[in-house]
N, C-alpha and C positions, 0 to 999 in steps of 0.2 A: 711520718718520719722519713727524712731524706738521707740516704746513705750513698756517698759518691767515693769510689776508690781513688786513692792518691794518683794513680797512673791514668785515670780517665781524663779525657780532654773534652771540655765543653766550650763551644764558641761563646764569646761574650755577647753575641747577638742571638743566642738561643735563650729560651725561657722555660725553666724547669720550676714549677710551682711546688711549694711545700704544702702538704695537706693540712687543712684546718680540722679534719675529723680523724686523723690518725692513720690514713692510708700510707702504706709503706711503698717507697720508691727506692729501688736499689740499682745503682749503676756500677757495674763491676770493672775489673782491671782492663786497661787498654781499650776501653770503649771510646769512640769518637762521635760526638754530637755536633753537627754542623750548624751554621747560621740559620736562623728563622725556624728552627725546630721548636715545637711547643709540647711540653708534657704537662697534662692537667689532671689532677685527682678529682674527677667529677663523674656523676652518673652511677655510682655504686660504691662499694667498699672494698673492691678487689685491689690487690697489690700489683705493682709493676716491677719486673726485674728485667734488666738488659744485661745479657751474659757477656763474658769476656771476649775481647777482640771484635766486637760488633761495631758496625758503622751505620749511623742514622743520618741520612743526607738532608740537605736544605729543604725547608718548607713542609716537613713531615709533622703531623699532629697526632699525638698519642693521648687518648683519654683513658683513665684508669678503669672506669666502669666496673665490670665484674671480674677484672683481673687480666693481666697480660704477662706471659712468661716468654721472653725472647731468649733463645739459646745462645751458644757461642759461635763466633765467626759468621754472624748473620749480617747481610748487606741489605739495607733498605734504601732504595733510590729516592730521588726528590719527589716531593709533593704527594706523599702517601698519607692515608688516614687509617688509624687503628682505633676502632670504636666498638669495644666489647659491651655494649649496652643498647637497649631499645626503649624508646618512649612508649608508654601506654597511650592508647588512642580510642578505646572502645566506646566510651561514653560521648554522645553528641551533646549532652547537657553541661559538660565540663570542658574547659579549654584543655588542649593536649598538654600544655605546660603545667597544668595543675593536677594531672592524672598520675604523675610519677613515672615509674619505669616498670617494664615487663619483667617477669622472673628470668634469671640468668640461664643462658644456654651453655654455660661453662667457661665463659671468658674466651681469650685467644691464647693458643699455644703455638709457638714457633720454635721448632726444634733446631739443632745445630746445622750450620753450613747451608742456610737457605738464602736465596736471592729473591727479593721482591722488587719488581720493575717499577719504573716511574709511574706516578699517578694512580697507584692501586688503592683500593679500599678493602680493609680486612674487618669483618664483622664478628659479633658475639657468636661463639660456637665454632669458629674456624680453628682447624688444626692443620698446620703446615709441617709435614713430616720431613725428616732429615734429608738434606741435599736437594729438595725440590726447588724449582724455579717458577716464579709467578710472573707471567708476561705483563708488560706495561698496560696500564689502564684496566686491569682486571678487577672484578669484584669477587671476593672469596667469603663464603658464609658456611662452608662445610669442611670436610677433610680432603686434603691433597696428599696423595701417597708419596712415600719416600722415593728418591732417585737412587736405585741400588745397582749392584754389579750386574744383575739380570737385565737391567735396562741400559747398561753400557756406561755407567759412571766412571770416567777416566781417573778420578781421584782414588777410587777404591782399587782399581787395577794397579795403580802405581804405589799403593800402600800408604798414601798420605793421610788417610782418615783413621788409621789405627785399627782397621778391621782385618 
């Protein structure tokens, strides 16, 4: 099921596929999806949610896999891959393509106000906590801590994050 808010803006050159197996894809208010972004419901039965005011830049590919929850005000730079799934590969008697997928590591969770730099790959089990910044060309497969007032977040100091 594909749900797109009326205020979301999706480039005509983006490709958001509707699921053939009932995977939910929700794109909330004021989301912008740039050219050549591809959202594919494959590799599992997890839902995809892109939270309000988030921006997905050109060339990014999002697979539904075991699920992706993108918070509000998230910025994803060009050419990133979000892949919350892993192929099974243990049997040498069967091709990898025919072995299916490994059990979920929890999908991908991206909390509010996160910036993901260009060319990043985010894998199954990744948790990007509020306000963190992921440098360009990074590979993330675990938890990245929040950027808090203790670490000098200027948005918190100015009261812009409602804390």
